[in-house]
Every structure is written in C-alpha cells, then in structure tokens.
N, C-alpha and C positions, 0 to 999 in steps of 0.2 A: 120799791124805789124810795121808801122813806125809812128803811131800817138803819139802825146805828151800826156803822162799820168802823172797826179799829184796825190799824195796820201797825205791826211791830217791826220796825226797821226802816231807817231813813236813807237808804242807799238808792242806787239806780232803779232797782225793782220796786221798792216802796213808793218812790216818787212817780214812776210810770203807772203803777196801779192806781194811785189816788187820782192822777190826772185823767186816766181812762175811765174810771168810774163816773167822774163828772161829765166827761165828753159823751158818755152813753146815757146820760140823763138821770143819774142817781141824785136824789134831792135830800136824802136823810143826813143826819149828823155823821161827820167823818173826822177821825182823829189819827194823826200820823205821829208815832212815837219814835224820836230820834235820840239814841243814847249819846251820840257825839254832840258837842256843844257848838254846832254849826248847822246851817241849812243843808239839805241834801246836796251832795256834790258828786262829781265824776272822779273815779279813781285812776283810770289809765294815765293821765298826765302827771300824777304824783311822782312817779319814778323817772319821769322824763322832763317835760318842759317846766313843771313846777319846781322840781329839785334844781334845775338849771337856772332858775330865776327868770324864766321867760314867760311865766304865767302867774298872775296874782290870785289871791283867794277868791275874789269876786267872780273871776272868770271860771273858776272851778264849779260854782254853783249851777245846778241843773235848771233852776228857776229862781227868779228874784223873790224876795219876801212878799212883794205885792201880789204875786200870783196866788199864793196860798190864801191870802186875805180875800182876794176877789172871788176865789172859788169856794170860800167858806170851808177850808180845810184847816182844822185846828192842829197846830204844830206844838208838840211837847218836846222841847230841845234840852239836851243835857241830863236827861232822866232815863233810867233803864227800866224795862219791863222785867219783873222778877218772877212772876208766876201767872199761870192761867187757871182760873176757877171755871171749869167747863160746866159745872152744875148750875152755878149762880150766874154764869156768863159775865165775869169780870176779869179785867187784867189788872194785876197788882203792880204798882210802880215802886221804885226805890225810895221815893219821897213820901210813901205812905198812902198815896191816892189809890182809888179803885175806879177804873174806867169801865163802864158797862158796854156790852156789845150785843148785837143780834147776829152779826157775822164778823169773823176775825180773819186777818191775813198775816202770815208770817213771811217777812222778807228780811230775815236776820243775817244773811250773808255768811261770811267766813271770817276766821281769825288766823293770824300767822302761827305756824308751829314754832316753838321755842327750842333753844338748845337745852339739853338736860343740865340740871344743877351740878351734876358730877363733872361736867365739862367746863362750865363757865362760872360756877359758884355765884358770888354776889358782885363780881367785878363790874365796874362801869365801862362804858365805851362799847357795849354790845347792843346792836339795834336791829329790830325788824323794820321792814318798809312795807306798810300796808295802808295806814290811815294818814290823814293830813297831819294829825298830831305827831305821829311817828316821824314824818318827813321834816316837820318844823323842828323837832328835837335834834335830829341828826344833821340838819343842814349846816350848822357851824363847823362841823368836822370836815366839810369839803373844802379844804384849803390846799393851795398848791404845795406839792411835795409831801403831803401826808400819806402814810402807808396804810392801806385798807386791805383787810382780808374779807373776801366774799365767800360765804359758805353756801354752796348750791349752784349748780350749772343749768337751771331752768331759765325760762324767759325773764322772770323777775331778776334773777341774779345777773344775767347777761345785760339786761337793760341798765341795771345799776352800775355794772362795770363800764359800760359805754359812757354813762354820765360822769362817773368818777374820772375816767381817762380824759374826757373833754375838759374837765375842771383842773387837770394837771396833777392828779394823784398817782401814786405808785400802787398799782392794783395787782393783787394775787387772788386768783379764784380757784377754789378746790371743789371737786365733784367726786363723791364716793363711788358712783357708778363707773362703768368702763369708759363712758363718754358723756359729754355734755348733751343735754336734750334727749337722753336715752329713752325717757318715758313718753315723749311726745313727738318724736321725729325719727326719720330714717337716718342711717349713718351718713349718707351723702349730705343731708342738711346739717347734721352735726359738724361734718368736715368743713362745710362752707363757713359756718359761724366761728369755728375754732380758728380757721385761717384769718377771718376778718378781725377777730379780737387780738390774736397774736401779732397781726400786722400793725395794730395800734399800740402794741407794747404791753398787753395784758399777759401776765404769767399764769397760764391755765395749767392746772395739775389734775389729771383724771386718775381714777382708781385710788384716790387719796382722801382720807377722812380726817376728822379732827379728834385728837386724843384729849387735849385739854388746853385751856387758855391760862396764862400765867401773868402775874403782875402784883403790885401792891394793892392800891385801891382801884386802879384802872388797868385794863388789859395792856400788856406790854409785848407779849410774844405768844405765838401759837405753836404747840407741839403737835405735829401731824402723825398720822398712823404709819407713815414710812420712816419715822424716827427723826425727820428733819424738824428744825426749829426756824420759825419766821418771825422777825421783829416787826411789830405792827403798832399802829396808833389807835385803830378802832376796827370793829367787825360789823359787817352787814350780814344778816341771816336771811337766806332765801330758800328754805327747805320745805316749802309747800304750805298749804293752808288746811284747816279743818272746818267743816260746816258747823255753824252755831245752831245746834239742834237740841241743846239741853233743855230749854224751856218747853219745847214740844214733848220731849221724852218724859220729863217730870209731870207733864199734864196727861200722860198716858197715850199720846199719839204714837203711831207706828213710825219708826225711824230705821233707815238702812243707808249708811253713808250719806246722811242728810234726812230731811223731813220727807217721808214717803208720800207721794201724791199720785193721782191718776192723770189721765190725759188732759183733764180740765183744770188741774192744779188743786183738786180737792183732797184733803187728808183723810185719815180714817175717821175723823169727825166731820160729818157733812156740813157743819157750820163753820169749819175752819179750812182755809186755803193756804198754800205756800207757793212761792215763786222766787226765781233768781238763784244765786249761788248756793243757797241752803237747801234747795229742793231736789229730791231724788225722784226721777220720773221715768216712765216706760219708753224705751226707744229700741226698735228692732229686736224685741224679745228679751231685753234686759233693762235693768235700772241704771241710769247714768245721772251724773251732775255735770252741768256745763258752766264754767266760770268765764263768762263773757258778757260784754255790754249788750250784745244782740239778744242773747238768751234772756237776760234780765228783763229787757223791755218786752220782747215778744211773749214770753211766758206770763209776765205780769198782766199784759193786756188780755190774754186768753182767760186768766183767772178772774179778771174784772168782769168780763162778759158772763162767765159762769156764775159769779156771785149775783148777777142780776137776772139769772134764770135762763140765759141762752144755752142752747145745746152746742158746745164747742169742743174741739179737740186740738191739742198742741202737737204739731209735727215739725220739729225744728229743721232748719237748713243752716247748720252751723257755719260761722265764719269768725275769724280772729285776726289780730294783727299785732306786730311788734316793730318798734322803731329802734334801730341800733346804728349809731353814727349816721352815715348817709344811706343806709340800707333800710328799706321798708319791706318787711316780710308780711305777706297776706296769705292767709290759710283759708281754704274752702273745704268743708266736709270734715269727717272724722276718720282718722287713719287706723283705728284699732283693728287688729286682725289682718293687716295687709300681708300679702305674700310675694308681691313683686313691686318694685319701684322702677320708674323710667325717668331719666334726666333729659331735660330739653335746655340746651344752651340758648341764651339770649344775647342781645346787643350790649356792649360796654360792660361786660361782667355780670349781666343779669342771668338768672337761672330759675328754672322751675322743676319741681319734683312731683311726679304723678304717681299716686298710690293705687294699686289694684288688689282686689281680693276676689279670687275665683273668677278672674276675667272681668270683674266689674270695677269701674272707676269709682273710688270712694272718697278721694281727697287730693288736694293739690297744695303744695307749698310754692309760693312765687316770691322770689327775691328780686326786688326792683323790676318786676315784670307784671305790670297791672293788666296787660292784655291776657296773659296766660291765666291770671287769677280770675278775670271776668269770664273768660270762655270756660275755664274749668268749673267755676261755680254754676254757670248756666247748664253745662252738661250734666253735672251731678243732680241738679234740681229736676232736670228733664229725664233722668234715668238713662242717659246715653253713655256708652262706653266705647270710645273710638279705639281703633287698633293701636297698641302701644308703639309700634314702629312708626306710625304716622305722627303720633304725639312727639316722639323723640327726634324726629327729623326736622331740623331748623328750616328746611325749605318748605315745610307744610304751612299753608295759611290756616291758622287755627280757626278762623271764622268759618271756614268751609266745613269743619267738623260739626258745627251746630246744625247744618242742613241735613246731616245723615239721619236715617230713621232710628228710632230708639231700639 
C-alpha cells in the first residue's frame, strides 16, 4: 500500500487506474505521466460534440485539477516517457527527469495511422482525428461549402462525415474495402449506414482507394485508384490506429498487437501492468485489444486491484456506441467469427442486427433501438441464445427472451 506507482499515459485508462488505486486504499506516491498538454480527457466527443462546438474543453476533462491534488496524484503534463529502465526501476522522461517506481502501469493508448508519404508527401491540409490537438487544428477547416475527402469508412470516418455534413461541407468518403464497416459489422449494418449517409448527401465510394494527393503547398485534389480525380480543400484520415507499444518493446516486454498481458493486466514483467487500448489480453482462447471507454475503465480497475495484491481476472462484456446524425448505434458483444445474422425491424426506422456463431448469440447492433440493445446485452452476459426466428419476429416481446433458461 505504500509502494511508488507510476502510470504512463493520461487517457481514460490511466485516469481510471489512478482513481481506483486511491479508492482501494493505496497510500504510496503516485505519478501520472500525460504526454499531452492537458488534463486527462475523454476522446469519444472529439469527433462529435467537441468538433461541432457543442462541448468546450473543460467538459472534456475526466476530472478537475482539484481531484488530482486532493488524491495526492502527481500529474506530469506535456512531457513524454521515453524509456523504462527495468533494472533500476526508473522511467526516463523527455525533459531529462527520471521517475522511480516500485510498480509501473502502461496506459499508452493508440495513435492514428498516417497516409504514406508516397501518397500525401508534405502537403498541408491532411489531418488525423484522434487527439484534442488534432481536432483543434482541423476545426477551422469546417466551414460551409468546403470540400472534404474522408479516407476510411470505419466508425471514425463515418462520424466525421456526419459532423462535416451537419456543418454544411461537401463530403466525399472513400473506402478501399468492398463496403464501409467491413471489418466491424455485417453487410446489413453497412447497408443501413450507407443509406443513412447517402440520404444526407455524402458521396460514398467503396472499393476505391487513394493513389495520391496533389497540390502546391496544400492539398487541392485527390487521384483515386479508379482513375477519377476529386477537387478538395482538405482531407481527414480515418484508416485505423496502432497501439503505442514501442516503449514496452524497447524495455524487453512481450508485445503482440499491443502490450501483452494476462487476465489481471500483468505484463511479462510482474512489476509492470498495462490496460486500455494498448493492452493485448486473453479472451476466449485468443489475444484481443478492445478500443472502447468501457474496456479502458474496467481493465484499468482490474489492473489496479492486481497491483495491490488482489487475485482478480478480467472478463470483458464488451459494448460500444457511435452517434451519426440522429442515429445512435449501440453494440453489445463481439461479432468476430459470426456465421449467421438476423435482422429485427423496429419502430420509426429503428433496426437491430443479431449475430450468431454456431447457434450462440455473440453480438447485437442496435440502431435507435435501446430496448434491443439492453436485452441483447443481458442475454449475452447471461450466456442465453434465443431462437433466431423469435428474435427476428417484431411481434416477439424481447423481454420474454430474458426469462428463458440458458
């Protein structure tokens, strides 16, 4: 309870881990290292309410500055951790300081993947959307009538398209795969969101990639893989993220699509833990990373308990969400490996998609259907798999499915 604990990474997982350690009674010195020049903040609103100007920076903060002072959590802001000396138990910082630790936690998150230099060169007007600084830099580009190219048809790209459209921009979105959301959703969910965006005027082009961007100092046009040229004013890049695992790998820790941890969040060094988007952990016989607020908090809290000597194990019950125009998508479970999907129509254009694998319900996509999401989530958590024909029948009262035996 009196050991020195250092946390590298000031995002959702880092803040949750620090708070949980204090709540569990840890009395020792605690340091939270935040590379960004701001208090730990929430990321989901960045590409939505914050970019729309409906949320200010203070409301992004997970906790006010007073919380960290009251809990005796030393914040190091605007300074990066550059190396871990496992033998001497120090964290080296970019400003030359060395912070000693007895136990260390890595909550380093992810970073956006960039376009290759062969495509964009040094042209201005090409932006990722991941951090508050990214959004602050790109925000002035969101002016009525501006032409934006969005590269990537995942949820980040689609959310950015919705915001841009609401701000009066001319939006073209390209996706190299056969369909938008191909990696994360069934075709029927892709169809739903394709229709939604096209109905709002977004020019969605699938099976189309980016050959190069052209312009003088700033991007002016995009040459696509189908030979077409699109005149544009700026580009948003949403082609996925990569885990920030380099500091762990350089310290000799095991990595595999992230910092490899066990069920308690412990890395290959028993004194070092990891949690959140950067952590690769065992789930149903394989290693996965979950990029979600829920996982960041829950996994961080399990790691905090393990750091204080509790015997704990993290078994996630994943859930996610996405807001696009007036549609709220809520996702329960993980749909990897599904072999059947069943669609349930809802009222006023709502819809839910139920994923099965070998007869087992594993995930639900609910579009403006909070009841389907709630019931689906509870069924998955309880290990119950109702008959698909009952799920797909709009006359079925979903709540009755909860009463069925597992």
